[in-house]
N, C-alpha and C positions, 0 to 999 in steps of 0.2 A: 497265704501261707507262705515261708520257709525250706526254701528248699538247698541240698546242698549241692552246686554245679560244680560237677571238673572243668579243671582251669587248668591245668600243664600237668601232664606223665613226661612218666620217667623210670627207665633201666642203665643196668648197670651189666656187668657180667663180668670173672675174673678171667686177665690175659692166658690163662693156661686151659689150652683144651683140650682130653681125654677120649684119645677114641673108641670105639667097639676093641679096634683091634690092636692098640695098645691094652687092654682089658684082657686080652687072650693069651698078653706075654707074662700074667698074672696070676688069674684063674681060669677051671674048666669051661670055657666058650668061645663063640665068635663071634662077629660080627653078625651072621646069619642067625645066629639064634638070638643074641640080642636084638635086632636090623625085624625080623618076623612077628613076638610073642607082643615088642616094646614101643617099636616103631620110632624107636632112641637110638641115633647112630653117632652121637655127643656129645661131651659134659662140660661145663669149666669149672677147675678145682681151682681154690683160694691158693692163695701164695705162702710163702709162713709167714709167721705175723703179719696177715694179711686180715683183719678182724669182721664182725659181724658190723658191725658200728660204723667201718672204712668205707663198706658192700655200701652199705646205705645212705652213706654220703654222699656219695658218687650222684646212684641214682635220688635225691632230693635236691641234691640242685642241679638236675636238669629237669622233675620238676620245676619247679620252682622260679628257673630260666623260663620257661616256654608260659608258665603263667603274671611270668613278669615281674615278678614278686621276689625278695629276700626273708632270708631267713628270721628281719626283727617285724615280719609282718605276721608271721604269725603268730594264734595260740591256744597249739594245742597240734601236742603230736602224737596220735597211735601206730607205734610201731609194732608189728606182727613179727615174735622170734619162736623159734624153735632154741635156737643156736642162742642163746645172746651172751657178752661177750665175756659177764662174768652172772655167776650167782643176784647177784644186785650190784649197787646200783640198777636198775631197766637202765638198759640198752639205748631208750630212747630218750634222757635222760643229760648223755654221753653224747646224740646225735644235736639232741636240743645247745649244747651249746657251741658244738663244731661250728652249729648251723650262723648263729648269733641272734640264735628267738631268746630273751628278759620276761618274754609275761607269761601268764598262762599257766597249762601245762603237759608233761610228754610222761607217756607210760606204755609201760610194754601188752601183752594179749598175746595168749598159749592157748590156742585153740587148732596146731598143727598144723596141716596141710588149708583150713577151713581160715587161718586164720586172716587175711586178709577180707575175705568179707565179715566174720569178725569185724573185724579193725575197722573196716569201711558205716557196719550198721551203727561203733559207739562214736566214730564221728557223726555220723548221721544225723544220730540223736543228737547229740549234745550244743549240734547247730539248731535244727528246729527247736529248737530249748535254750535256745537266745543263751547257753555259755559256750558258745565261740564263735567265732564268725569268719575266722576261714586257720581252715587244719589240713593236716599231712599227713598222708595212712603209708605207712609206710611196708612190705613187707617183704623182709630178710633173715636166706637162709647161708651159711657155712653146713652143712650136713654132711659135706666128708668128714667131718671130724666124727662125728658119731658113728660110723661105717665100719662094719667087718669088713676087712678090704680081702677077704678068707673066702667071702661067703656069696658065694657065686646070686644067689633068687632077689642080692640083697643090693650088694654094691655095687650092679648096671644102671642100677633102675634112677639112680640123685644128682647132683651138681648143687654148682650156688652158685648164688645173687640175688641180687637187690633189686625191687623196683615201688614205685612212689606215684600217688594223686594226691594232685591239692585241689582244695575242697571250700570253691567258696560260699557265704551265703547268701543267696541272692533271691528276691520277694518274688509266691508265685502263684498265681490261682488255683491251685488246692482242683486239679486236676490231670489226665495222666500225659496232656499236651504239654506237661511243666518242664524245662529242663531239669535235667537232676537227678539224683538219688530217686525216683517212684518210691519203692520198700522194699525191704529185706526183711527172708524170712532166716531164723536161726533153730538149732535142731541139736539136740545128742542123744545116745544113747552107751553110758556108762557100759549093758552087758560085753562090749564089743572090743573092750579094757585092753583083753591080752589075741586081740587077732592083727594090732600094727602098735606095737609100743614100743620104749628102750629099755633094756631089764638094768637100767641104773640110774642111783640121782641121788642130790646130799642129803633128802630125809630115806632112804634105802640105806645102795651100799656108797655113797662117801663116795663116789663113780658119776661118769659122766653115761658112763655107759653107751650099751651099739644099740644101731636098729635089729627086728625083728618081726616078722611079721609071718601073719597067713594070705599069700597072695590070692587064692581063689577062693577065700570068703571075703579079701576087703571087692572084690572085683565083679562078685555076687550086690553085693551092698552098693560097691559107688555108683554103678548103671542108674539100679531104679532111685534110688532116692537123693542125686542131683535131679532128674526127670524132673521126680518128683518135687525137689523143689521147685523149681523154673514154672510150675507147671502152678503150683500152691503164691505166687506171684504176681503170673497172667493173671487170672484171677481176682487177684484181692483187690488191684488195681483198675480190672475193669477191660482188660483186652486179649486178646488171644493170640495164638501161641503166630496165629500167622505176622504177629502185625513187629514182630522179631526179625529186626536187621542184623544183626549179629550176636554169638553163643561163644561167651567166653566162659570153655568150664577151668575149672581145675589140671592141670596138665600133666596128669599118672606113667596113660600109658594109652596106645594110638585105636586102641582095639575097644576099650571103654569110653573116648572120644568116641570116635562112628558109633559104639549101642544106643548112646545119650538121642545124638543128635537122629538119629534113627526113632527109635522112639516119642521125638518131639518132633519129627517128621520135619526135621532143620539138616536142605542136604549140606555136603562136605564145606561145601564153595559160603554158606554164611558162619562157617569157623573159624577161630580162627586154634592155629594150631602154630607151635614150636617148639613141643618133645621133642623133636624130629635133633631139633640142633642143641636143644637146653637141660633136656631130659627133666627130671622130677625138682622141681626145686623149693617145695613146701610151700612155706607162704610170698613166696617170691614165684607162683608163678601167675598166677593173673593178671597182679601189675605189671607184669615183664611182658602179658599178652598184649597188657592194654597200648604199653608202649612202642612195642615193635607193631601193632595194626595201627596207633594214631601219627607214625611216623611216619610210616606208609603213604598215609591216607586213606585207609580204605576208612575211617571214624569218621565220618559226619558228622555237623551239624544238625542238633534233630532227628538220629537216629535210635532209637531202643536199641540197650544193651542189654542180654542178659549174660548176669556172672551165676558161678554156678561149682562149690565144691564140698568133696569129701572128707576125713583125715582123723588121726588115730583119734580113739576115745568110750564112742565112735562120735563127731564127730560133723556136723553138715550145714549146708545155708546155702540164698542164693542172696540177687539182690537184683533191678532191674534199673537199673542210669538211660534214660534219654541226654543223649552228649551232645 
């Protein structure tokens, strides 16, 4: 059977770093308050005029270079973002042109912080069906542009960035020892709509709006639903939690990450963590974490990697990938 095998990873963070101490000069907060509650110490913020597509382009070029490919080799781009350059067209089409991709399809997907897992599932399904052979899956955000910088409960949590993964179709044996994406599991529950949302949009207020969040409610759902989705993926693939070499969760809050690890009985040294240096970059957190772990050599061929995320909607999901 056809498998979608990871051929390259890339990441990009804007040059400007905003520390907790700098935020403390703007809102009533402190480095101690932020770091103890979230594990975040700094975040990257896009420069004026730096767009989601710009961040995505940097990350995509790095992923393609690692894969030994160019934009002309692609026949699919799936870009996960909550902060597109424009209401339409899809930001993916701008990226398509910038990379020199001249065939196939490019489109955006919106599942907030679960966006990359959703995008990976879409690309994997298309590769399995033979609708694509070489896909670029991207998570890119300029979340700083939808933050209320006077709201200390949200503005301290987020940052900007982009990550990308190149998938190539390869023949597998159809077993859980195959390299590539082994399974994906996607979920949503609209009853949580107003627990994490933006209070605007082109079809309602005509403005971009700002992020609003019920932190305790999100925390409660995040731990149980992300952990459950990983357990379902493992069972569906005929594997055990102990087979997981690396857990790469959405990077929203270190306490959430630690709680998921405990629930799954996965020690911290098997969990990829970037939230301290990057904060929550929404759809970009997982591909950025993959790029970091790939670059420093933690991710090695044949290892089993579990991805999981939860975002506004609520949306959540998981993916199992044999590296």
